[in-house]
N, C-alpha and C positions, 0 to 999 in steps of 0.2 A: 546428494545434497550439495547445493552450491554454497560456498563459503567466501568470506572476505568481500572484497569489492566486486567480485564477479556477479553476485546476485543483483547488484545495481545496474549492470550492463544488460541484464536480461530484459526482453521486451515487456513493457508495462510495469516493471518494478517501481521505477521512480514515480510514475503516474499514480500507482496504487498507494504508495507511501504518502504522497502529497494529498491525495484524496482523503485518506484516513486522518491525516494531520488537520486538514481543514474541516472535516466532518466527523469528529470523534463519535464512535458508536454507530457508524454507517453499517448497514446490513450487507451481508455477503452478496445477496442477490442484486443489490444496487451497484456494487462494485462490478460484478460480472456483467450486468446489463448496461453499464455506462457507455458502452460502445456497441454499435450494431454488428461489429465483427470481433472475433477473437475471444468469444465467451469462454471457450474451453481453456485457452491459454491464460486468461485472467483468473480462472478458478485454480489452475495449477500454480500460478504465480503467487496467489494469496497463501496457498499452503506452503510454498517454498519460503515466503517471507516469515511465516510463523516459525518454521524450522530454523531459520537463520536468526531468530530472536528479535526481529524488528516489529512484528505484529503479535498481538495476543487476541485470542478468541474469547468472547463472552457469550453467554446464552440467555436469551430472554424467555418469554413464555413460549408455549408450544407454537403459537401462531406467529410470533415475531422472528423466530429462528436465530441464527448466529449473527453476531455483530463483531466488529473489529475496533480495537483501539491500538495505539502504539505503545511499545515498551519504552523504558527510559532510553535505551539505545536507539530505538526507532524515532523517538522525539528529537534526539541530537542529530540524527541523520536527516530528518525532515527539515530541521532548522537550517542545516547546511545547504540542503537542496534549494530551499527558498532563497537563501543568499545568492547561490549560483544563478538561480532563475532571474532574480532582480538584476544581477550584474550583466547577464546576457541581454536582458531587455534594454538596459542602458546603452549597451554597445550597438544595438540594432538601429 
């Protein structure tokens, strides 16, 4: 399991955190299929983010499957990532 800041350096981690922040309750399949490449990595990364305490899994009906929301820690991290993203866009 990746801990500390290292999880954020892993491929797709920040993208997934921001995706869930902007779309609370997003389905796992929507996260995985959000890019034509890297589906397996995205699936593994969502699991790692749950283990790191940034995402939590909810379950809907049989047909809707798993969905994700952020934990309190995940919310704080997402807010910081949004600030960083805005800062980088201002500099560009």
